[in-house]
C-alpha positions as CSV (number, residue, x, y, z in Angstrom):
1,M,82.8,-95.0,-64.4
2,K,85.9,-94.4,-66.6
3,K,87.3,-96.9,-69.2
4,A,90.6,-97.2,-71.1
5,T,92.4,-99.8,-73.1
6,A,96.1,-100.7,-72.7
7,K,98.4,-103.3,-74.3
8,V,100.5,-105.8,-72.4
9,R,104.1,-105.1,-73.3
10,D,105.9,-107.7,-71.3
11,R,107.2,-110.5,-73.6
12,N,105.8,-113.1,-71.3
13,G,102.4,-111.5,-70.8
14,L,100.7,-110.8,-67.5
15,H,102.7,-113.3,-65.5
16,L,103.6,-113.0,-61.8
17,T,105.9,-110.0,-61.8
18,P,103.9,-107.6,-64.0
19,S,100.7,-108.7,-62.3
20,A,102.3,-107.7,-58.9
21,K,103.0,-104.3,-60.5
22,V,99.4,-103.9,-61.5
23,V,98.2,-104.7,-58.0
24,R,100.7,-102.3,-56.4
25,C,99.4,-99.5,-58.7
26,A,95.7,-100.3,-58.2
27,Q,96.1,-100.4,-54.4
28,Q,96.9,-96.7,-54.3
29,F,93.3,-95.8,-55.2
30,K,90.0,-95.9,-53.5
31,S,88.2,-96.6,-56.7
32,R,87.4,-100.2,-57.8
33,I,89.6,-101.1,-60.7
34,T,89.0,-104.0,-63.0
35,L,90.8,-105.5,-65.9
36,C,89.0,-107.3,-68.8
37,H,90.6,-109.5,-71.4
38,G,88.2,-111.3,-73.7
39,C,85.3,-112.5,-71.6
40,K,87.3,-112.6,-68.4
41,E,87.3,-109.9,-65.7
42,A,89.7,-109.5,-62.8
43,D,89.8,-107.2,-59.8
44,A,93.1,-105.2,-60.3
45,C,93.9,-105.7,-56.6
46,S,93.8,-109.5,-56.9
47,I,97.0,-111.0,-58.3
48,L,95.3,-114.4,-58.7
49,Q,92.4,-113.0,-60.7
50,I,94.9,-111.1,-62.9
51,L,96.8,-114.2,-63.6
52,T,93.7,-116.1,-64.7
53,L,93.1,-113.5,-67.4
54,G,95.7,-115.2,-69.6
55,A,96.7,-112.0,-71.2
56,G,99.7,-112.6,-73.4
57,F,102.2,-110.3,-75.1
58,G,100.4,-107.7,-77.2
59,S,97.0,-108.4,-75.8
60,E,94.6,-105.5,-75.2
61,V,93.2,-105.2,-71.7
62,E,90.3,-103.0,-70.9
63,I,90.7,-101.1,-67.6
64,T,87.7,-99.8,-65.8
65,A,87.6,-97.6,-62.7
66,S,84.6,-96.6,-60.6
67,G,84.9,-94.4,-57.5
68,P,86.0,-91.1,-56.1
69,D,89.4,-91.0,-57.8
70,E,88.5,-92.9,-61.0
71,S,90.1,-90.4,-63.5
72,E,93.4,-90.5,-61.7
73,A,93.3,-94.2,-61.3
74,I,92.7,-94.8,-65.1
75,D,95.4,-92.4,-66.0
76,R,98.0,-94.1,-63.7
77,M,97.0,-97.6,-64.7
78,V,97.3,-96.8,-68.5
79,E,100.6,-95.1,-67.7
80,A,101.9,-98.2,-65.9
81,F,101.1,-100.3,-68.9
82,S,102.6,-97.9,-71.4
83,D,105.7,-96.5,-69.7
84,G,107.8,-99.6,-70.0
85,A,107.2,-100.6,-66.4
86,G,107.3,-104.2,-67.4
87,I,103.6,-104.7,-67.8
């Protein structure tokens, strides 16, 4: 299992559009990817679960990946949050 932390950079937080970008990124991997914010956890392939995190602008989100391509999954998810992709 691999873990990393990323910051939400979208001014409106993890609303519908950035959440959809997270899902599209996560669906490329075989590993199970989860996002944690506070005491809430969400499957990164579920847009509804991501929306329930309530992660606002500047919030830190812990990303966890477990599976055959976990290292690549973590790297790409962190990159998606940090490269100005609107997440």
